[in-house]
C-alpha positions, 0 to 999 in steps of 0.5 A: 442211421436211426435204428432200434436194435438192428432194424432202422426206424425211418420208414424209407430205411426200413423199406431199403433194409427189408428189401435188401434182405429179401433180395439177397436171400432170394438170390442166395436160394436160387444160387444154392438150388440152381440144379432144381429148375428155373432158368440158368440166368436166375441166379445171375439176374437176381444177384444183379437186382440184389446188388443194385438194391444194396448200392441204392441203400448205401447211397441213400444212407450215405446221402443222409445227414449225419448230425440229424437231431433226434429227440431234441438231442444231437446225434452222438455219431458226429460232433461239430468242432467250431474253431 
């Protein structure tokens, strides 16, 4: 994953990252204040949506090649050994 600090620089990764943060915080807020109103299913439904987004983000990042070239230099996270 290409990143600048803790936020990804790739637009797709940035969208997945911010979407996951938003979904998890939204679900968490409904879990914490479930006694203040809303539907009884909101915490469960929103947690399910957040989980689906997290799984999708993990699959997207896992499918991305680890040895992408960035800035003309091979990525430091993986080196290929040729025998």
